[in-house]
ZADO-1210 file (C-alpha; in nm, 4 decimals, padded with zeros to 6 digits):
<atoms>
<atom x="04.9530" y="02.2491" z="10.3549" code="MET" pos="1"/>
<atom x="05.1227" y="02.5528" z="10.2066" code="GLN" pos="2"/>
<atom x="05.4785" y="02.5921" z="10.3312" code="ARG" pos="3"/>
<atom x="05.7908" y="02.7570" z="10.2013" code="LYS" pos="4"/>
<atom x="06.0717" y="02.5383" z="10.3359" code="THR" pos="5"/>
<atom x="06.1503" y="02.1834" z="10.4384" code="ILE" pos="6"/>
<atom x="06.2618" y="02.3230" z="10.7714" code="ALA" pos="7"/>
<atom x="05.9168" y="02.4535" z="10.8440" code="LEU" pos="8"/>
<atom x="05.7623" y="02.1184" z="10.7518" code="LEU" pos="9"/>
<atom x="05.9930" y="01.9557" z="11.0033" code="LEU" pos="10"/>
<atom x="05.8976" y="02.2158" z="11.2625" code="ALA" pos="11"/>
<atom x="05.5295" y="02.1399" z="11.2049" code="LEU" pos="12"/>
<atom x="05.5843" y="01.7690" z="11.2512" code="SER" pos="13"/>
<atom x="05.7597" y="01.8418" z="11.5788" code="LEU" pos="14"/>
<atom x="05.4698" y="02.0668" z="11.6804" code="THR" pos="15"/>
<atom x="05.2213" y="01.7831" z="11.6325" code="PHE" pos="16"/>
<atom x="05.4489" y="01.5487" z="11.8251" code="ALA" pos="17"/>
<atom x="05.4623" y="01.7984" z="12.1102" code="ALA" pos="18"/>
<atom x="05.0832" y="01.8130" z="12.1314" code="HIS" pos="19"/>
<atom x="04.9598" y="01.4523" z="12.1447" code="PRO" pos="20"/>
<atom x="04.6067" y="01.5739" z="12.2261" code="SER" pos="21"/>
<atom x="04.5717" y="01.7115" z="11.8711" code="LEU" pos="22"/>
<atom x="04.3815" y="01.4907" z="11.6291" code="SER" pos="23"/>
<atom x="04.5015" y="01.5336" z="11.2691" code="LYS" pos="24"/>
<atom x="04.1540" y="01.4739" z="11.1222" code="ALA" pos="25"/>
<atom x="04.1979" y="01.7337" z="10.8493" code="GLU" pos="26"/>
<atom x="03.8997" y="01.6141" z="10.6452" code="GLY" pos="27"/>
<atom x="03.6514" y="01.7530" z="10.8969" code="LEU" pos="28"/>
<atom x="03.4238" y="02.0317" z="10.7816" code="GLY" pos="29"/>
<atom x="03.3811" y="02.1883" z="10.4379" code="SER" pos="30"/>
<atom x="03.4794" y="02.5083" z="10.2572" code="TRP" pos="31"/>
<atom x="03.3234" y="02.7335" z="09.9955" code="LYS" pos="32"/>
<atom x="03.4570" y="03.0426" z="09.8229" code="VAL" pos="33"/>
<atom x="03.1909" y="03.3152" z="09.7951" code="LEU" pos="34"/>
<atom x="03.1623" y="03.6591" z="09.6365" code="ALA" pos="35"/>
<atom x="03.5032" y="03.8304" z="09.6686" code="PRO" pos="36"/>
<atom x="03.5392" y="04.1526" z="09.8631" code="THR" pos="37"/>
<atom x="03.5267" y="04.4709" z="09.6522" code="PRO" pos="38"/>
<atom x="03.8580" y="04.5923" z="09.7958" code="THR" pos="39"/>
<atom x="04.1751" y="04.3890" z="09.8398" code="ALA" pos="40"/>
<atom x="04.2814" y="04.4304" z="10.2030" code="ARG" pos="41"/>
<atom x="04.4663" y="04.2932" z="10.5004" code="THR" pos="42"/>
<atom x="04.4771" y="04.3758" z="10.8738" code="GLU" pos="43"/>
<atom x="04.1044" y="04.4540" z="10.8745" code="VAL" pos="44"/>
<atom x="03.8384" y="04.4595" z="11.1425" code="GLY" pos="45"/>
<atom x="03.5311" y="04.2417" z="11.0861" code="VAL" pos="46"/>
<atom x="03.2010" y="04.2235" z="11.2749" code="ALA" pos="47"/>
<atom x="02.8541" y="04.0848" z="11.2145" code="VAL" pos="48"/>
<atom x="02.5490" y="04.2991" z="11.2893" code="LEU" pos="49"/>
<atom x="02.1855" y="04.2440" z="11.1922" code="ASN" pos="50"/>
<atom x="02.2921" y="03.9348" z="10.9932" code="GLU" pos="51"/>
<atom x="02.5301" y="04.1419" z="10.7781" code="LYS" pos="52"/>
<atom x="02.9106" y="04.1281" z="10.7797" code="ILE" pos="53"/>
<atom x="03.1059" y="04.4552" z="10.8059" code="TYR" pos="54"/>
<atom x="03.4675" y="04.4854" z="10.6881" code="VAL" pos="55"/>
<atom x="03.6435" y="04.7864" z="10.8345" code="ILE" pos="56"/>
<atom x="03.9717" y="04.9689" z="10.7643" code="GLY" pos="57"/>
<atom x="04.3004" y="04.7893" z="10.7042" code="GLY" pos="58"/>
<atom x="04.5715" y="04.8082" z="10.4399" code="PHE" pos="59"/>
<atom x="04.4828" y="04.8311" z="10.0701" code="THR" pos="60"/>
<atom x="04.7016" y="04.8655" z="09.7585" code="PRO" pos="61"/>
<atom x="04.6184" y="05.2381" z="09.7759" code="ASP" pos="62"/>
<atom x="04.7213" y="05.2763" z="10.1417" code="GLY" pos="63"/>
<atom x="04.5418" y="05.2704" z="10.4761" code="ILE" pos="64"/>
<atom x="04.1635" y="05.2500" z="10.4471" code="ALA" pos="65"/>
<atom x="03.8718" y="05.4211" z="10.6153" code="ASP" pos="66"/>
<atom x="03.6431" y="05.2167" z="10.3913" code="ARG" pos="67"/>
<atom x="03.3583" y="05.0066" z="10.5303" code="VAL" pos="68"/>
<atom x="03.2077" y="04.7367" z="10.3107" code="GLU" pos="69"/>
<atom x="02.9066" y="04.5232" z="10.4036" code="VAL" pos="70"/>
<atom x="02.8229" y="04.1722" z="10.2874" code="TYR" pos="71"/>
<atom x="02.4648" y="04.0475" z="10.2939" code="ASP" pos="72"/>
<atom x="02.4618" y="03.6643" z="10.3068" code="PRO" pos="73"/>
<atom x="02.0949" y="03.6608" z="10.2035" code="ALA" pos="74"/>
<atom x="02.1629" y="03.8309" z="09.8692" code="THR" pos="75"/>
<atom x="02.5349" y="03.7488" z="09.8428" code="GLN" pos="76"/>
<atom x="02.5973" y="04.1139" z="09.7560" code="GLU" pos="77"/>
<atom x="02.8517" y="04.3670" z="09.8789" code="TRP" pos="78"/>
<atom x="02.7444" y="04.7205" z="09.9686" code="LEU" pos="79"/>
<atom x="02.9252" y="05.0233" z="10.1070" code="GLU" pos="80"/>
<atom x="02.8600" y="05.1948" z="10.4425" code="ALA" pos="81"/>
<atom x="02.9751" y="05.5259" z="10.5872" code="ALA" pos="82"/>
<atom x="03.3552" y="05.5322" z="10.6208" code="PRO" pos="83"/>
<atom x="03.5427" y="05.5388" z="10.9485" code="LEU" pos="84"/>
<atom x="03.6121" y="05.8876" z="11.0851" code="PRO" pos="85"/>
<atom x="03.9797" y="05.8216" z="11.0069" code="ARG" pos="86"/>
<atom x="04.1827" y="05.5597" z="10.8233" code="ALA" pos="87"/>
<atom x="04.3048" y="05.2850" z="11.0577" code="LEU" pos="88"/>
<atom x="04.4607" y="04.9398" z="11.0471" code="HIS" pos="89"/>
<atom x="04.5064" y="04.6633" z="11.3050" code="HIS" pos="90"/>
<atom x="04.1903" y="04.7677" z="11.4922" code="VAL" pos="91"/>
<atom x="03.9758" y="04.5623" z="11.7282" code="ALA" pos="92"/>
<atom x="03.6020" y="04.5483" z="11.6585" code="VAL" pos="93"/>
<atom x="03.2963" y="04.4266" z="11.8469" code="ALA" pos="94"/>
<atom x="02.9195" y="04.4385" z="11.7981" code="ALA" pos="95"/>
<atom x="02.7098" y="04.5233" z="12.1057" code="VAL" pos="96"/>
<atom x="02.3411" y="04.6150" z="12.1345" code="ASN" pos="97"/>
<atom x="02.2887" y="04.6980" z="11.7691" code="GLY" pos="98"/>
<atom x="02.6097" y="04.8964" z="11.7160" code="LYS" pos="99"/>
<atom x="02.9643" y="04.8223" z="11.6022" code="ILE" pos="100"/>
<atom x="03.2560" y="04.9515" z="11.8071" code="TYR" pos="101"/>
<atom x="03.6046" y="05.0039" z="11.6631" code="VAL" pos="102"/>
<atom x="03.8729" y="05.0230" z="11.9311" code="VAL" pos="103"/>
<atom x="04.2369" y="05.1275" z="11.8989" code="GLY" pos="104"/>
<atom x="04.4523" y="05.0361" z="11.6008" code="GLY" pos="105"/>
<atom x="04.7304" y="05.2123" z="11.4165" code="PHE" pos="106"/>
<atom x="04.7043" y="05.5339" z="11.2145" code="ALA" pos="107"/>
<atom x="04.9367" y="05.6274" z="10.9264" code="THR" pos="108"/>
<atom x="05.2067" y="05.4161" z="10.7652" code="GLY" pos="109"/>
<atom x="05.4258" y="05.4929" z="11.0660" code="MET" pos="110"/>
<atom x="05.2102" y="05.2599" z="11.2763" code="TRP" pos="111"/>
<atom x="05.1066" y="05.5258" z="11.5249" code="THR" pos="112"/>
<atom x="04.8957" y="05.3623" z="11.7998" code="PRO" pos="113"/>
<atom x="04.5655" y="05.5276" z="11.8869" code="VAL" pos="114"/>
<atom x="04.3220" y="05.5042" z="12.1780" code="SER" pos="115"/>
<atom x="04.0054" y="05.6066" z="11.9949" code="THR" pos="116"/>
<atom x="03.6699" y="05.4336" z="12.0289" code="THR" pos="117"/>
<atom x="03.4228" y="05.4769" z="11.7432" code="TYR" pos="118"/>
<atom x="03.0634" y="05.3532" z="11.7336" code="ALA" pos="119"/>
<atom x="02.8691" y="05.2812" z="11.4150" code="TYR" pos="120"/>
<atom x="02.4895" y="05.3039" z="11.4119" code="ASP" pos="121"/>
<atom x="02.3338" y="05.1206" z="11.1148" code="PRO" pos="122"/>
<atom x="02.0039" y="05.3045" z="11.1683" code="ALA" pos="123"/>
<atom x="02.1669" y="05.6331" z="11.0659" code="THR" pos="124"/>
<atom x="02.4678" y="05.4935" z="10.8764" code="ASP" pos="125"/>
<atom x="02.6916" y="05.7172" z="11.0845" code="SER" pos="126"/>
<atom x="02.9868" y="05.7051" z="11.3234" code="TRP" pos="127"/>
<atom x="03.0341" y="05.8794" z="11.6560" code="SER" pos="128"/>
<atom x="03.3366" y="05.9078" z="11.8827" code="GLU" pos="129"/>
<atom x="03.3132" y="05.7618" z="12.2332" code="LYS" pos="130"/>
<atom x="03.5334" y="05.7653" z="12.5431" code="ALA" pos="131"/>
<atom x="03.8936" y="05.6897" z="12.4606" code="ARG" pos="132"/>
<atom x="04.0573" y="05.3686" z="12.5707" code="MET" pos="133"/>
<atom x="04.3122" y="05.4342" z="12.8515" code="PRO" pos="134"/>
<atom x="04.6017" y="05.2719" z="12.6585" code="THR" pos="135"/>
<atom x="04.7019" y="05.3683" z="12.3038" code="GLU" pos="136"/>
<atom x="04.7610" y="05.0442" z="12.1141" code="ARG" pos="137"/>
<atom x="04.7133" y="04.8556" z="11.7898" code="GLY" pos="138"/>
<atom x="04.7164" y="04.4881" z="11.6871" code="ALA" pos="139"/>
<atom x="04.5041" y="04.4198" z="11.9956" code="LEU" pos="140"/>
<atom x="04.2006" y="04.1920" z="12.0200" code="ALA" pos="141"/>
<atom x="03.8556" y="04.2261" z="12.1741" code="ALA" pos="142"/>
<atom x="03.5639" y="04.0130" z="12.2883" code="GLY" pos="143"/>
<atom x="03.2221" y="04.0803" z="12.4382" code="VAL" pos="144"/>
<atom x="03.1038" y="03.9428" z="12.7741" code="ILE" pos="145"/>
<atom x="02.7718" y="04.0529" z="12.9265" code="ASP" pos="146"/>
<atom x="02.7517" y="04.3531" z="12.6956" code="GLY" pos="147"/>
<atom x="03.1002" y="04.4815" z="12.7833" code="ASN" pos="148"/>
<atom x="03.3961" y="04.4925" z="12.5434" code="ILE" pos="149"/>
<atom x="03.7195" y="04.3428" z="12.6763" code="HIS" pos="150"/>
<atom x="04.0208" y="04.4851" z="12.4871" code="ALA" pos="151"/>
<atom x="04.3422" y="04.2905" z="12.5515" code="VAL" pos="152"/>
<atom x="04.7061" y="04.3017" z="12.4459" code="GLY" pos="153"/>
<atom x="04.8500" y="04.4804" z="12.1460" code="GLY" pos="154"/>
<atom x="05.1475" y="04.7100" z="12.0923" code="ALA" pos="155"/>
<atom x="05.2250" y="05.0691" z="12.1880" code="PHE" pos="156"/>
<atom x="05.5220" y="05.2925" z="12.1044" code="LYS" pos="157"/>
<atom x="05.8140" y="05.3235" z="12.3422" code="GLN" pos="158"/>
<atom x="06.1018" y="05.5418" z="12.2225" code="PHE" pos="159"/>
<atom x="05.9839" y="05.5067" z="11.8610" code="PHE" pos="160"/>
<atom x="05.9684" y="05.1268" z="11.8838" code="ARG" pos="161"/>
<atom x="05.6586" y="04.9103" z="11.9071" code="LEU" pos="162"/>
<atom x="05.6480" y="04.7152" z="12.2332" code="LYS" pos="163"/>
<atom x="05.3897" y="04.4823" z="12.3808" code="ASN" pos="164"/>
<atom x="05.1356" y="04.5706" z="12.6446" code="THR" pos="165"/>
<atom x="04.9343" y="04.3331" z="12.8591" code="GLY" pos="166"/>
<atom x="04.6647" y="04.5966" z="12.9061" code="ALA" pos="167"/>
<atom x="04.3176" y="04.4543" z="12.9649" code="HIS" pos="168"/>
<atom x="04.0619" y="04.7323" z="12.9596" code="GLU" pos="169"/>
<atom x="03.6850" y="04.6954" z="12.9607" code="VAL" pos="170"/>
<atom x="03.4407" y="04.9295" z="12.7856" code="TYR" pos="171"/>
<atom x="03.0773" y="04.9626" z="12.8956" code="ASP" pos="172"/>
<atom x="02.8736" y="05.1028" z="12.6044" code="PRO" pos="173"/>
<atom x="02.5811" y="05.1772" z="12.8361" code="ALA" pos="174"/>
<atom x="02.7828" y="05.4265" z="13.0402" code="THR" pos="175"/>
<atom x="03.0528" y="05.5125" z="12.7833" code="ASP" pos="176"/>
<atom x="03.3258" y="05.4357" z="13.0364" code="THR" pos="177"/>
<atom x="03.6446" y="05.2295" z="13.0515" code="TRP" pos="178"/>
<atom x="03.7702" y="05.0311" z="13.3518" code="THR" pos="179"/>
<atom x="04.0815" y="04.8216" z="13.4070" code="GLN" pos="180"/>
<atom x="04.0796" y="04.4451" z="13.4564" code="ALA" pos="181"/>
<atom x="04.3571" y="04.1949" z="13.5293" code="ALA" pos="182"/>
<atom x="04.6380" y="04.2290" z="13.2757" code="ASP" pos="183"/>
<atom x="04.6914" y="03.9649" z="13.0099" code="LEU" pos="184"/>
<atom x="04.9554" y="03.7351" z="13.1686" code="PRO" pos="185"/>
<atom x="05.1684" y="03.7301" z="12.8524" code="THR" pos="186"/>
<atom x="05.1805" y="04.0670" z="12.6728" code="PRO" pos="187"/>
<atom x="05.1574" y="04.0132" z="12.2958" code="ARG" pos="188"/>
<atom x="05.0173" y="04.1506" z="11.9712" code="ASP" pos="189"/>
<atom x="04.8529" y="04.0100" z="11.6574" code="HIS" pos="190"/>
<atom x="04.6646" y="03.7679" z="11.8829" code="LEU" pos="191"/>
<atom x="04.3010" y="03.6662" z="11.8548" code="THR" pos="192"/>
<atom x="04.0267" y="03.6598" z="12.1171" code="VAL" pos="193"/>
<atom x="03.7079" y="03.4552" z="12.1376" code="SER" pos="194"/>
<atom x="03.4392" y="03.4208" z="12.4036" code="VAL" pos="195"/>
<atom x="03.2723" y="03.0975" z="12.5108" code="MET" pos="196"/>
<atom x="03.0646" y="03.0148" z="12.8181" code="ASN" pos="197"/>
<atom x="03.1292" y="03.3562" z="12.9676" code="GLY" pos="198"/>
<atom x="03.5091" y="03.3309" z="12.9474" code="LYS" pos="199"/>
<atom x="03.7544" y="03.5223" z="12.7289" code="LEU" pos="200"/>
<atom x="04.0184" y="03.3166" z="12.5447" code="TYR" pos="201"/>
<atom x="04.3346" y="03.4936" z="12.4216" code="ALA" pos="202"/>
<atom x="04.5102" y="03.2797" z="12.1620" code="LEU" pos="203"/>
<atom x="04.8417" y="03.2920" z="11.9769" code="GLY" pos="204"/>
<atom x="05.0106" y="03.6175" z="11.8841" code="GLY" pos="205"/>
<atom x="05.3693" y="03.7422" z="11.8700" code="ARG" pos="206"/>
<atom x="05.6297" y="03.9353" z="12.0673" code="ILE" pos="207"/>
<atom x="05.6915" y="04.3031" z="11.9832" code="ASP" pos="208"/>
<atom x="05.5385" y="04.2841" z="11.6331" code="VAL" pos="209"/>
<atom x="05.7946" y="04.0245" z="11.5169" code="ASP" pos="210"/>
<atom x="05.6347" y="03.7395" z="11.3239" code="TYR" pos="211"/>
<atom x="05.9548" y="03.5407" z="11.3701" code="ASN" pos="212"/>
<atom x="05.8670" y="03.5258" z="11.7406" code="ASP" pos="213"/>
<atom x="05.5232" y="03.3651" z="11.7342" code="ASN" pos="214"/>
<atom x="05.3450" y="03.2166" z="12.0357" code="LEU" pos="215"/>
<atom x="05.1156" y="02.9183" z="12.0990" code="ASP" pos="216"/>
<atom x="04.9587" y="03.0582" z="12.4155" code="LEU" pos="217"/>
<atom x="04.6022" y="02.9915" z="12.5233" code="ASN" pos="218"/>
<atom x="04.5138" y="03.2075" z="12.8239" code="GLU" pos="219"/>
<atom x="04.1557" y="03.2406" z="12.9479" code="ALA" pos="220"/>
<atom x="04.0009" y="03.5125" z="13.1639" code="PHE" pos="221"/>
<atom x="03.7044" y="03.4453" z="13.3919" code="ASP" pos="222"/>
<atom x="03.5251" y="03.7703" z="13.4833" code="PRO" pos="223"/>
<atom x="03.3609" y="03.5965" z="13.7795" code="LYS" pos="224"/>
<atom x="03.6964" y="03.5424" z="13.9496" code="THR" pos="225"/>
<atom x="03.8873" y="03.8233" z="13.7809" code="GLY" pos="226"/>
<atom x="04.1730" y="03.5813" z="13.7069" code="GLN" pos="227"/>
<atom x="04.3528" y="03.4326" z="13.4052" code="TRP" pos="228"/>
<atom x="04.4259" y="03.0638" z="13.3541" code="GLN" pos="229"/>
<atom x="04.6792" y="02.8987" z="13.1187" code="THR" pos="230"/>
<atom x="04.5264" y="02.6186" z="12.9105" code="LEU" pos="231"/>
<atom x="04.6332" y="02.3716" z="12.6391" code="ALA" pos="232"/>
<atom x="04.8463" y="02.5633" z="12.3852" code="PRO" pos="233"/>
<atom x="04.7542" y="02.6270" z="12.0239" code="VAL" pos="234"/>
<atom x="04.9058" y="02.3358" z="11.8250" code="PRO" pos="235"/>
<atom x="05.0699" y="02.5675" z="11.5696" code="THR" pos="236"/>
<atom x="05.2576" y="02.8791" z="11.6807" code="LYS" pos="237"/>
<atom x="05.1219" y="03.1663" z="11.4715" code="ARG" pos="238"/>
<atom x="05.0115" y="03.5294" z="11.4718" code="SER" pos="239"/>
<atom x="04.8032" y="03.7551" z="11.2494" code="GLY" pos="240"/>
<atom x="04.5219" y="03.5078" z="11.3106" code="ILE" pos="241"/>
<atom x="04.1456" y="03.5152" z="11.3598" code="THR" pos="242"/>
<atom x="03.9040" y="03.2976" z="11.5575" code="SER" pos="243"/>
<atom x="03.5354" y="03.2285" z="11.6106" code="GLN" pos="244"/>
<atom x="03.3268" y="03.0257" z="11.8565" code="SER" pos="245"/>
<atom x="03.0828" y="02.7785" z="11.7022" code="LEU" pos="246"/>
<atom x="02.9353" y="02.4376" z="11.7913" code="ASN" pos="247"/>
<atom x="03.1156" y="02.4190" z="12.1235" code="GLY" pos="248"/>
<atom x="03.4604" y="02.4900" z="11.9779" code="ASN" pos="249"/>
<atom x="03.6864" y="02.7879" z="11.9179" code="ILE" pos="250"/>
<atom x="03.8245" y="02.7735" z="11.5627" code="PHE" pos="251"/>
<atom x="04.1564" y="02.9463" z="11.4913" code="VAL" pos="252"/>
<atom x="04.2456" y="03.0296" z="11.1308" code="PHE" pos="253"/>
<atom x="04.5436" y="03.1473" z="10.9267" code="GLY" pos="254"/>
<atom x="04.8450" y="03.3455" z="11.0382" code="GLY" pos="255"/>
<atom x="05.1998" y="03.4220" z="10.9321" code="GLU" pos="256"/>
<atom x="05.5620" y="03.3644" z="11.0217" code="SER" pos="257"/>
<atom x="05.8921" y="03.4511" z="10.8584" code="GLY" pos="258"/>
<atom x="05.8583" y="03.1370" z="10.6469" code="ASN" pos="259"/>
<atom x="05.5164" y="03.1989" z="10.4980" code="GLY" pos="260"/>
<atom x="05.1471" y="03.2142" z="10.5719" code="THR" pos="261"/>
<atom x="04.9329" y="02.9452" z="10.7329" code="PHE" pos="262"/>
<atom x="04.6239" y="02.7597" z="10.6131" code="ASP" pos="263"/>
<atom x="04.5743" y="02.5908" z="10.9517" code="GLU" pos="264"/>
<atom x="04.2247" y="02.5476" z="11.0894" code="ASN" pos="265"/>
<atom x="04.2575" y="02.4232" z="11.4463" code="GLU" pos="266"/>
<atom x="03.9766" y="02.4085" z="11.7028" code="ALA" pos="267"/>
<atom x="03.9859" y="02.4181" z="12.0804" code="TYR" pos="268"/>
<atom x="03.7258" y="02.2419" z="12.2940" code="ASP" pos="269"/>
<atom x="03.7052" y="02.4138" z="12.6359" code="PRO" pos="270"/>
<atom x="03.5071" y="02.1223" z="12.7777" code="ALA" pos="271"/>
<atom x="03.8000" y="01.8822" z="12.7304" code="THR" pos="272"/>
<atom x="04.0921" y="02.1276" z="12.7063" code="ASN" pos="273"/>
<atom x="04.1981" y="01.9647" z="12.3794" code="THR" pos="274"/>
<atom x="04.2616" y="02.0676" z="12.0176" code="TRP" pos="275"/>
<atom x="04.1647" y="01.9103" z="11.6865" code="LYS" pos="276"/>
<atom x="04.2722" y="01.9879" z="11.3293" code="ALA" pos="277"/>
<atom x="03.9976" y="02.0570" z="11.0751" code="TYR" pos="278"/>
<atom x="04.0064" y="02.0889" z="10.6987" code="LYS" pos="279"/>
<atom x="04.2650" y="02.3561" z="10.6047" code="PRO" pos="280"/>
<atom x="04.1711" y="02.6875" z="10.4448" code="MET" pos="281"/>
<atom x="04.1585" y="02.6959" z="10.0619" code="PRO" pos="282"/>
<atom x="04.3981" y="02.9928" z="10.0670" code="ASN" pos="283"/>
<atom x="04.6572" y="03.0580" z="10.3364" code="SER" pos="284"/>
<atom x="04.6726" y="03.4161" z="10.4638" code="CYS" pos="285"/>
<atom x="04.7237" y="03.6448" z="10.7633" code="HIS" pos="286"/>
<atom x="04.5672" y="03.9694" z="10.8812" code="GLY" pos="287"/>
<atom x="04.2229" y="03.8352" z="10.7948" code="LEU" pos="288"/>
<atom x="03.8973" y="03.8973" z="10.9795" code="GLY" pos="289"/>
<atom x="03.6085" y="03.6639" z="11.0509" code="SER" pos="290"/>
<atom x="03.2425" y="03.6480" z="11.1472" code="ALA" pos="291"/>
<atom x="02.9776" y="03.3817" z="11.2099" code="VAL" pos="292"/>
<atom x="02.6608" y="03.3999" z="11.0002" code="ALA" pos="293"/>
<atom x="02.3959" y="03.1284" z="10.9589" code="ASN" pos="294"/>
<atom x="02.6096" y="02.8595" z="11.1206" code="GLY" pos="295"/>
<atom x="02.9114" y="02.9242" z="10.8995" code="ARG" pos="296"/>
<atom x="03.2381" y="03.1078" z="10.9585" code="ILE" pos="297"/>
<atom x="03.3232" y="03.3724" z="10.6986" code="HIS" pos="298"/>
<atom x="03.6934" y="03.4530" z="10.6612" code="LEU" pos="299"/>
<atom x="03.7417" y="03.7919" z="10.4978" code="ILE" pos="300"/>
<atom x="04.0460" y="03.9244" z="10.3041" code="THR" pos="301"/>
<atom x="04.3999" y="03.8689" z="10.4394" code="GLY" pos="302"/>
<atom x="04.7552" y="03.8827" z="10.3083" code="GLY" pos="303"/>
<atom x="04.8718" y="03.5787" z="10.1063" code="PRO" pos="304"/>
<atom x="05.2357" y="03.6525" z="10.1932" code="HIS" pos="305"/>
<atom x="05.4076" y="03.7636" z="10.5158" code="PRO" pos="306"/>
<atom x="05.4139" y="04.1378" z="10.5748" code="GLY" pos="307"/>
<atom x="05.2124" y="04.3648" z="10.3468" code="GLY" pos="308"/>
<atom x="04.9799" y="04.2821" z="10.0605" code="GLY" pos="309"/>
<atom x="04.6120" y="04.2011" z="10.0591" code="GLY" pos="310"/>
<atom x="04.3430" y="03.9925" z="09.8915" code="SER" pos="311"/>
<atom x="03.9776" y="03.9754" z="09.7931" code="HIS" pos="312"/>
<atom x="03.9425" y="03.6396" z="09.9718" code="TYR" pos="313"/>
<atom x="03.6005" y="03.5398" z="10.1026" code="HIS" pos="314"/>
<atom x="03.6383" y="03.1859" z="10.2344" code="GLN" pos="315"/>
<atom x="03.3546" y="03.0209" z="10.4254" code="VAL" pos="316"/>
<atom x="03.3929" y="02.7244" z="10.6595" code="PHE" pos="317"/>
<atom x="03.1093" y="02.4978" z="10.7716" code="THR" pos="318"/>
<atom x="03.2109" y="02.2768" z="11.0662" code="PRO" pos="319"/>
<atom x="03.0422" y="01.9435" z="11.1279" code="PRO" pos="320"/>
<atom x="02.7544" y="01.9648" z="11.3723" code="LEU" pos="321"/>
<atom x="02.7938" y="01.8103" z="11.7145" code="GLN" pos="322"/>
<atom x="02.6930" y="01.4471" z="11.6934" code="GLY" pos="323"/>
<atom x="02.7741" y="01.4122" z="11.3220" code="GLU" pos="324"/>
<atom x="03.0121" y="01.1339" z="11.2134" code="PRO" pos="325"/>
<atom x="03.3738" y="01.2408" z="11.2612" code="LYS" pos="326"/>
<atom x="03.5307" y="01.0311" z="10.9889" code="GLY" pos="327"/>
</atoms>
């Protein structure tokens, strides 16, 4: 574990004690480090489309990026795609019906929230602007259910200060329209979202863009009932995280607090409403993105230290298959 202070180590031990359902089996799964990203970044958007991984926007040592880089797992090579129409960071991304959608985010170093929706078509290597999201916000998260993009949470500006929103807005690419759904019960930003069995899980995050005020929330939305449900909390309070659904679990990686960055790899099993710890990340970081390709979870870039910075990290996690020995 990578930690900065004894106090934080004590806090972690108390966290485990407070969540007796968490198994500390940290040897589970395996990691590899693959071809580094061409550009050091953090606070990126990542999506997988046509078996290729797209890394979009974010912070770089040269400023805010419009750059789009593409990793091909088959050749282990990085290529470049058409840039975003504008430089953005803290966006939400989703792949639907052969296109990638980039929703919201912040523009400029002043963290100006935007409501734009951009669609990327790999057939023409081009971007187009779609209907704007009703709420301007960045550091939000998005997931896809039945071909619709659910954008939840994030931060907007109120009297020059970033404040949380519980906005839950749904985009239909087929009709290029947005509709409102039940608000996220706990407004927050720098959260992560994953979808499993037709439900949307909103995990972790922070209050009003303050990584000293992290959350362990696990709130799930069921589009069939239109309601949210509070479930077993994330074992480690953290924000600036990423997550992916694989092998019946939702894996949550990384994050930051005022004391440092996290290498935690904790997985939630919706079937049992329990959490388990898996083998930690080789490099702790926050503001990373992730994608599933060929049964493995690729973690892309991220900041090694709280706040700014970036990395070329390309860390790949392979979880044990269901039914494999757990020891």
